[in-house]
C-alpha positions as CSV (number, residue, x, y, z in Angstrom):
1,M,0.0,0.0,0.0
2,S,1.3,3.4,-0.9
3,V,2.1,6.0,1.7
4,S,3.0,9.7,1.4
5,V,6.3,10.8,-0.1
6,L,7.1,12.5,3.3
7,A,6.5,9.1,5.1
8,Q,8.7,7.3,2.6
9,N,11.6,9.8,3.0
10,L,11.5,10.6,6.7
11,H,14.1,8.9,8.8
12,G,13.7,8.0,12.4
13,S,16.0,9.2,15.2
14,E,19.4,7.6,14.7
15,I,20.1,8.1,18.5
16,I,16.9,6.3,19.5
17,K,17.8,3.5,17.1
18,I,21.3,3.1,18.7
19,A,19.8,3.2,22.1
20,G,17.3,0.6,21.2
21,E,20.0,-1.8,20.1
22,I,21.9,-1.1,23.3
23,N,18.8,-1.9,25.4
24,E,18.3,-5.2,23.5
25,L,21.9,-6.2,24.4
26,K,21.2,-5.2,28.0
27,R,18.1,-7.4,28.0
28,Q,20.3,-10.2,26.9
29,G,22.4,-9.7,30.1
30,Q,25.3,-7.6,28.8
31,N,26.4,-4.9,31.1
32,I,26.9,-1.9,28.8
33,A,27.5,1.7,29.8
34,N,24.9,3.5,27.7
35,L,26.2,7.1,27.0
36,T,23.9,7.5,24.0
37,I,20.5,9.1,24.8
38,G,20.3,12.7,26.1
39,D,18.3,11.7,29.2
40,F,18.7,11.2,32.9
41,D,18.4,8.1,34.9
42,S,15.9,9.2,37.5
43,N,17.5,6.9,40.1
44,I,20.7,8.9,39.8
45,Y,19.2,12.3,39.0
46,P,15.7,12.6,40.5
47,I,13.6,15.6,39.7
48,P,13.4,18.3,42.5
49,E,11.5,17.0,45.5
50,D,9.3,20.1,45.7
51,L,8.4,19.7,42.1
52,K,7.5,16.0,42.6
53,L,5.3,16.7,45.6
54,G,3.7,19.5,43.7
55,I,2.8,17.2,40.8
56,V,1.3,14.6,43.2
57,D,-0.7,17.4,45.0
58,A,-2.0,18.7,41.7
59,Y,-3.3,15.2,40.7
60,E,-4.8,14.9,44.2
61,H,-6.6,18.1,43.5
62,R,-7.9,16.7,40.2
63,H,-6.1,18.8,37.8
64,T,-6.7,16.2,35.1
65,N,-8.7,18.0,32.5
66,Y,-7.5,19.9,29.4
67,P,-5.1,22.7,30.1
68,P,-5.5,25.9,28.0
69,A,-4.0,25.4,24.5
70,D,-1.2,27.9,25.1
71,G,-0.5,26.7,28.7
72,M,-1.8,27.6,32.1
73,L,-1.7,31.3,32.7
74,S,-0.1,30.8,36.1
75,L,2.7,28.9,34.5
76,R,3.2,31.5,31.7
77,E,3.4,34.2,34.4
78,S,5.9,32.1,36.4
79,V,8.0,31.5,33.2
80,S,7.8,35.3,32.5
81,A,9.2,36.1,35.9
82,F,11.8,33.3,35.6
83,L,13.1,34.7,32.3
84,K,13.3,38.1,33.9
85,S,15.3,36.9,36.8
86,R,17.6,34.6,34.9
87,F,18.2,36.6,31.6
88,N,16.7,40.0,32.3
89,F,14.2,39.2,29.5
90,D,10.9,41.1,29.2
91,Y,8.4,38.6,27.7
92,A,4.8,38.9,28.6
93,P,2.7,35.8,29.2
94,N,1.0,36.2,25.8
95,Q,4.5,35.9,24.2
96,I,5.1,32.5,25.9
97,L,3.8,29.1,24.8
98,I,3.8,26.0,27.0
99,T,4.1,22.6,25.3
100,G,4.8,18.9,26.1
101,G,8.5,19.3,26.1
102,S,10.6,21.2,23.6
103,R,10.0,19.2,20.4
104,P,6.5,20.6,19.7
105,L,8.0,24.1,20.1
106,I,10.7,23.4,17.4
107,Y,8.1,21.8,15.1
108,S,5.7,24.6,15.5
109,I,8.4,27.2,14.9
110,F,9.2,25.5,11.6
111,M,5.6,25.2,10.7
112,A,4.8,28.9,11.6
113,I,7.7,30.3,9.7
114,V,9.0,28.0,7.0
115,D,7.2,27.3,3.7
116,P,8.1,24.3,1.4
117,G,11.3,25.2,-0.4
118,D,12.4,27.9,2.0
119,K,16.1,27.8,3.1
120,V,16.8,26.8,6.7
121,V,20.5,27.2,7.6
122,F,22.0,25.2,10.5
123,P,25.3,23.8,11.5
124,A,26.4,20.1,11.7
125,P,26.6,18.6,14.1
126,S,23.3,19.6,15.5
127,W,20.2,17.9,16.8
128,N,17.3,17.0,14.4
129,N,17.2,20.2,12.3
130,N,17.5,17.9,9.2
131,H,14.4,16.0,10.3
132,Y,12.4,19.1,10.8
133,C,13.4,20.3,7.4
134,D,12.1,17.0,6.0
135,L,8.8,17.5,7.9
136,T,8.3,21.0,6.5
137,R,9.9,20.2,3.1
138,A,12.3,23.1,3.6
139,E,15.6,23.3,1.9
140,A,18.2,22.2,4.5
141,V,21.5,24.2,4.2
142,I,23.9,22.4,6.4
143,I,27.1,24.1,7.5
144,Q,29.9,21.8,8.5
145,T,31.8,23.1,11.6
146,T,35.2,22.3,12.9
147,P,36.7,21.1,16.1
148,E,39.1,24.1,16.1
149,N,36.0,26.2,17.0
150,N,34.5,23.6,19.3
151,F,32.0,22.6,16.5
152,M,30.2,25.9,16.9
153,P,29.4,27.9,13.7
154,T,31.0,31.2,13.0
155,A,29.8,34.2,11.1
156,E,32.3,33.6,8.3
157,E,31.1,30.0,7.8
158,L,27.4,31.1,7.7
159,R,27.9,34.3,5.6
160,P,27.8,32.6,2.1
161,F,24.5,30.8,2.8
162,I,22.1,33.2,4.6
163,K,21.2,35.3,1.6
164,G,17.4,34.7,1.1
165,A,17.2,32.2,3.9
166,T,14.1,32.1,6.1
167,M,15.6,30.7,9.3
168,L,18.9,30.2,11.0
169,A,18.6,27.4,13.6
170,L,21.1,27.7,16.5
171,C,21.7,26.0,19.8
172,S,23.9,26.9,22.8
173,P,25.0,25.0,24.8
174,L,25.0,22.7,21.8
175,N,23.6,19.3,21.5
176,P,25.5,17.1,20.7
177,T,28.8,18.7,21.7
178,G,28.3,20.4,25.1
179,T,30.2,23.4,23.7
180,M,28.9,27.0,23.6
181,F,29.1,30.2,21.7
182,S,31.6,32.8,22.8
183,K,30.3,36.3,23.2
184,K,32.3,37.5,20.2
185,D,31.2,34.7,17.9
186,L,27.5,35.1,18.6
187,E,27.8,38.9,18.3
188,E,29.3,38.5,14.8
189,I,26.5,36.1,13.8
190,C,23.9,38.5,15.2
191,D,25.4,41.4,13.2
192,L,25.2,39.1,10.1
193,V,21.5,38.6,10.6
194,I,20.9,42.3,11.2
195,A,22.7,43.2,8.0
196,E,20.8,40.5,6.0
197,N,17.5,41.7,7.3
198,K,18.2,45.3,6.1
199,T,18.2,43.9,2.6
200,R,14.7,42.5,2.8
201,Q,11.8,44.3,1.1
202,P,8.5,45.3,2.8
203,G,6.3,42.2,3.1
204,E,9.2,39.8,2.6
205,K,9.9,37.4,5.4
206,P,12.9,38.4,7.5
207,L,15.7,36.0,8.4
208,Y,14.4,34.5,11.7
209,I,16.6,32.9,14.4
210,L,15.5,29.8,16.2
211,Y,17.5,29.8,19.3
212,D,17.5,26.6,21.3
213,Q,18.8,27.2,24.8
214,I,17.3,24.3,26.6
215,Y,20.7,23.7,28.3
216,S,21.3,27.3,29.3
217,Q,21.1,26.6,33.1
218,L,23.7,23.9,32.8
219,T,27.0,25.7,32.2
220,F,30.3,25.0,34.0
221,G,33.3,26.9,35.2
222,Q,34.0,30.3,33.6
223,H,31.8,29.5,30.6
224,R,28.7,31.8,30.3
225,H,25.6,31.4,28.2
226,Y,24.9,34.1,25.7
227,D,21.8,34.8,23.6
228,P,21.0,37.0,20.5
229,V,18.4,39.3,22.2
230,S,20.6,40.2,25.1
231,L,23.5,41.0,22.8
232,R,21.5,42.7,20.1
233,P,18.0,43.8,21.4
234,E,16.9,44.7,17.8
235,L,16.8,41.0,17.1
236,K,13.9,40.5,19.6
237,D,11.3,40.7,16.8
238,V,13.0,37.9,14.8
239,T,14.2,35.5,17.5
240,I,12.1,32.6,18.8
241,F,13.5,30.8,21.8
242,V,13.2,27.1,22.7
243,D,13.5,26.4,26.4
244,G,11.9,24.4,29.2
245,A,12.3,22.2,32.3
246,S,13.4,19.0,30.7
247,K,17.2,19.4,31.2
248,C,17.8,21.9,33.9
249,F,15.5,20.0,36.3
250,A,16.3,16.5,35.0
251,S,12.6,16.2,34.2
252,T,12.6,14.9,30.6
253,G,9.5,12.8,31.4
254,V,7.6,15.6,33.0
255,R,7.1,17.1,29.6
256,V,7.0,20.9,30.3
257,G,8.7,23.1,27.7
258,W,8.3,26.8,27.1
259,G,9.0,28.8,24.0
260,F,8.9,32.6,23.7
261,G,9.3,35.3,21.1
262,P,7.5,37.9,19.1
263,A,3.7,37.6,19.7
264,H,2.9,37.6,15.9
265,V,4.9,34.3,15.6
266,V,4.0,32.8,19.0
267,N,0.3,33.3,18.3
268,H,0.6,31.2,15.1
269,M,2.6,28.6,17.0
270,K,-0.3,28.4,19.6
271,S,-2.7,27.5,16.8
272,I,-0.4,24.8,15.4
273,V,0.2,23.3,18.8
274,G,-3.5,23.4,19.6
275,H,-4.3,21.4,16.5
276,M,-1.5,19.0,17.4
277,G,-2.7,18.6,21.0
278,A,0.9,18.7,22.1
279,W,0.1,20.2,25.5
280,A,2.0,19.7,28.7
281,P,-0.1,17.8,31.3
282,K,-2.2,20.2,33.4
283,A,-1.0,18.8,36.8
284,E,2.6,19.2,35.8
285,Q,1.9,22.7,34.6
286,V,0.3,23.6,38.0
287,A,3.3,22.2,39.9
288,M,5.9,23.8,37.7
289,A,4.2,27.2,38.0
290,N,4.6,27.0,41.8
291,F,8.1,25.5,41.7
292,L,9.5,28.2,39.5
293,K,8.4,30.9,42.0
294,D,10.7,29.4,44.7
295,D,14.1,30.8,43.8
296,N,15.7,29.1,46.8
297,A,14.5,25.6,45.7
298,V,15.4,26.3,42.1
299,N,18.9,27.5,42.9
300,T,19.6,24.7,45.4
301,Y,18.6,22.0,42.9
302,L,20.5,23.6,40.0
303,S,23.6,24.0,42.1
304,A,23.7,20.3,43.2
305,L,22.8,19.0,39.7
306,K,25.5,21.1,38.0
307,I,28.2,19.8,40.5
308,D,27.2,16.2,39.9
309,I,27.0,16.6,36.1
310,Q,30.4,18.4,35.9
311,K,32.1,15.7,38.0
312,S,31.0,13.1,35.5
313,L,31.9,15.1,32.4
314,T,35.3,16.0,34.0
315,A,36.0,12.4,34.9
316,L,35.4,11.3,31.3
317,Y,37.3,14.2,29.8
318,E,40.3,13.6,32.1
319,G,40.2,9.8,31.3
320,F,40.4,10.6,27.6
321,Q,43.2,13.1,28.1
322,K,45.1,10.5,29.9
323,L,44.6,8.0,27.0
324,K,45.8,10.7,24.6
325,A,48.9,11.3,26.7
326,E,49.6,7.6,26.5
327,G,49.7,7.8,22.7
328,L,46.2,6.6,21.8
329,K,44.5,8.3,18.9
330,V,41.8,9.9,21.0
331,D,40.9,13.4,22.2
332,A,38.2,15.3,24.0
333,I,36.9,18.9,24.2
334,E,36.7,20.5,27.6
335,P,33.2,20.3,29.0
336,M,31.4,23.6,28.9
337,G,27.7,23.0,29.3
338,A,24.8,20.6,28.9
339,I,25.2,16.9,29.7
340,Y,27.5,16.0,26.8
341,L,31.2,15.6,26.1
342,T,32.7,15.6,22.6
343,L,35.1,12.7,22.1
344,K,37.5,11.8,19.2
345,I,38.2,8.2,18.6
346,D,40.3,8.1,15.4
347,Y,40.5,4.5,14.5
348,T,39.0,4.1,11.1
349,G,41.1,1.8,8.9
350,K,42.1,-0.4,11.8
351,T,41.3,-4.1,11.9
352,T,39.6,-5.9,14.7
353,P,41.0,-9.2,16.2
354,E,38.3,-11.0,14.1
355,G,39.7,-9.4,10.9
356,K,37.0,-6.8,10.3
357,V,38.2,-3.4,9.0
358,L,36.6,-0.4,10.8
359,K,35.5,1.7,7.9
360,T,33.3,4.3,9.6
361,A,32.5,6.0,12.9
362,T,29.6,3.7,13.3
363,D,31.9,0.7,13.0
364,I,34.1,2.1,15.7
365,N,31.1,2.7,17.9
366,F,29.8,-0.9,17.6
367,Y,33.3,-2.2,18.1
368,L,33.4,-0.4,21.4
369,I,30.0,-1.6,22.4
370,K,31.2,-5.2,21.9
371,E,34.8,-4.9,23.3
372,A,34.6,-2.1,25.8
373,K,31.0,-2.4,26.8
374,V,30.4,1.3,26.2
375,A,28.1,3.1,23.7
376,F,28.4,6.6,22.3
377,V,26.7,8.4,19.4
378,P,28.7,9.1,16.3
379,F,28.4,12.7,15.0
380,S,27.0,11.1,11.8
381,A,23.7,10.9,13.7
382,F,23.8,14.7,13.8
383,G,24.4,15.5,10.2
384,T,28.2,15.0,9.6
385,G,29.8,12.4,7.4
386,E,30.7,8.9,8.5
387,D,34.3,9.8,8.0
388,I,34.2,12.2,11.0
389,N,35.5,10.2,14.0
390,W,33.9,12.4,16.7
391,F,31.3,11.2,19.1
392,R,28.8,12.4,21.7
393,A,28.9,11.0,25.2
394,S,25.9,11.7,27.3
395,V,26.5,11.3,31.1
396,G,23.0,11.7,32.5
397,A,22.2,8.0,32.7
398,S,25.4,6.8,34.3
399,T,26.9,7.0,37.7
400,L,30.2,8.7,38.4
401,S,31.7,5.4,39.3
402,E,30.6,3.8,36.1
403,I,32.1,6.7,34.1
404,E,35.4,6.5,36.0
405,Q,35.7,2.8,34.9
406,L,35.4,3.5,31.2
407,A,38.8,4.8,30.1
408,P,40.7,1.5,31.0
409,R,38.1,-0.6,29.1
410,I,38.3,1.7,26.1
411,K,42.2,1.6,26.2
412,E,42.2,-2.2,26.3
413,A,39.7,-2.4,23.4
414,L,41.7,0.1,21.2
415,L,45.0,-1.6,21.9
416,K,43.5,-4.9,20.3
417,L,43.2,-3.1,17.0
418,K,45.8,-3.6,14.3
């Protein structure tokens, strides 16, 4: 039976595919450290206690009917105050949209702004922009980035491609790398967008920025999060933010995301999400509205979470730096934010003890799954070529002790290669 062209050409999530294979091996009894999916093990990283109790209380008070399509007013007011206190943003509740996690936000931004054939510019590696281009039949313009700039795009890399583009999709801290924009680099990109929009004619769509800052509360050391609107206030009318509770409160399953931006775009996003029915559950919205008002509880939780995440990222980073110092062909980029570490494992062309040649990053990954009992995600899952031997390691579902044991196993596996 025939299906739509879209259905035939749309690819599922490569990350979920890899994680599914790992889970099957685990069901068979293999003990594999799964550093693939960008999630938290709730036994290691539980959600804030006050938030959990608030959710239970909201269900006990029978908040089980439909929420408003754009989100509970109490939550949109709390998010407005949260944005003011964290970023000095001024976004009214009617400029804020609540959805079931951040994916519906991204999809509704694409749907509200992008027409079939419109150019959408985004870097590789990055998360799922290629799939959202497929869903909206946009022309994906993929900019390959480099490790020399921590896989973050620069204005010079973007400049040749933004003429006539409808949207520039950016993320910082970046999934999959855990790296971030410097102030200078983001300022230069902002100025590029401003200059491009000055060339647009009345009635012509401007160049919009989709700015995904879902990891903005998870930054480490001296690294600071920057955003386009704070750096260049004149971009407020063309910047739509993706944010929410999923990562900063280890609450991926609670499904509360918030997007915000110019009302004329957000209003259309509300209509799209309303038809999708992609609302956050009402009880969770009620609880989140109350939790965000408690600065002490929010700060206490974030402080502890950041310490624990940074310990795990640093342990893995130092383990790889030690392997590099011992002469292995590996590397890692200093952890800056999010729950990810960028790893290089440069072993294509090598032969396994069974005589198989490792031809791609995916081959390397599955060799390590078998021999070192550890799973990463190749950057090819994020839009790069299979010849790029860089990988994402996600630490949210592993204990510090498990992570500290990985480097010796990886070393042993790599030394078996010829």
